[in-house]
Residue, then its C-alpha position, 0 to 999 in steps of 0.5 A: x660657240x658654234x661647232x665648226x665641223x658642220x660648217x667646214x664640209x670636211x669629209x674624211x676618207x671613207x666617210x661621207x660628210x653630214x647630209x644637208x638635212x643633218x647640217x640644217x638640223x645641227x645648225x637649228x639646234x645650235x641656234x636654239x641652244x645659243x638663243x636659250x643661253x643668251x635669253x636665260x642670262x639676260x632674263x636673270x640680269x634684267x630680272x635682278x635689275x627690275x627687282x632692284x628698281x622695285x625695292x628702291x621704289x617701294x622704299x619711297x612708297x612708289x608702286x612698281x610692277x613691270x616684272x613681265x618686261x624683263x621677260x619680253x626684253x630678254x626675248x628681244x635682246x637675246x636675238x639682238x645678242x645672237x645677231x651681234x655674235x654672228x657679226x663677231x663685233x668684238x672678235x675683229x681684233x685678232x692679234x691682241x690678247x683675248x681681253x680686248x675682244x671681250x671688253x669691246x663686245x661687252x661695251x658694244x652690247x651695252x650701248x646697243x641694248x640702251x639704243x634699242x631700249x630708247x628706240x623701242x620707247x620712241x616707236x611706242x610713242x609714235x604709235x600712241x601719238x606722243x611727241x618725240x621728246x615725251x617718248x624718250x625714256x628715263x634711263x637709270x633715274x634720268x640725266x647723264x649720270x643715270x644713263x652712264x650708271x646704267x650703261x656701266x652696269x650693263x657693261x660690267x654684267x656682260x663681261x662674264x658672258x662675253x668672256x665665256x663666249x670668247x674663250x669658248x671660241x678660242x679653245x673650242x667646245x670640247x676643251x671648254x666642256x672638259x675644263x668646266x665639266x670634266x674631272x679636275x686636272x691633276x697637279x704636275x708631279x713634284x708640285 
């Protein structure tokens, strides 16, 4: 979702291109905007998952209080999401319809998020002197079904985000802004 005008270094006749400082400033603002969007999306997503887990556990009279972890995980995973975006994981398939990179990117991010969650617990376990097997987190209630359900939930929840990014790249920021925020298009004559 970057503005490519600042990356190409193109100069129109009679006008000097953006200065190095302007390019750096624009790149930093673009990175901050992309990070904020990814963070907010993930924070809402993880917050909903956390609230759902809290409700399910309270129904069984089990206390649950890690709502702050949704914030921490969203901060970390947003950075992971930006790195994956810069690597253009889902965009390497060019000649196919746009749905392919959307689905591939959502799938890869879901797998990556779960892998990072497991790695986070393994590292925490090593720091606290726990055995490796004791550090493996229980995901989605445990077992293969819980893991598959969690991966599927992340995958489905990431499709709109990845779809938005891929369409943004395909049609450009100006056209996307006009489609989303501009006046509705008038129907063609005779319709």
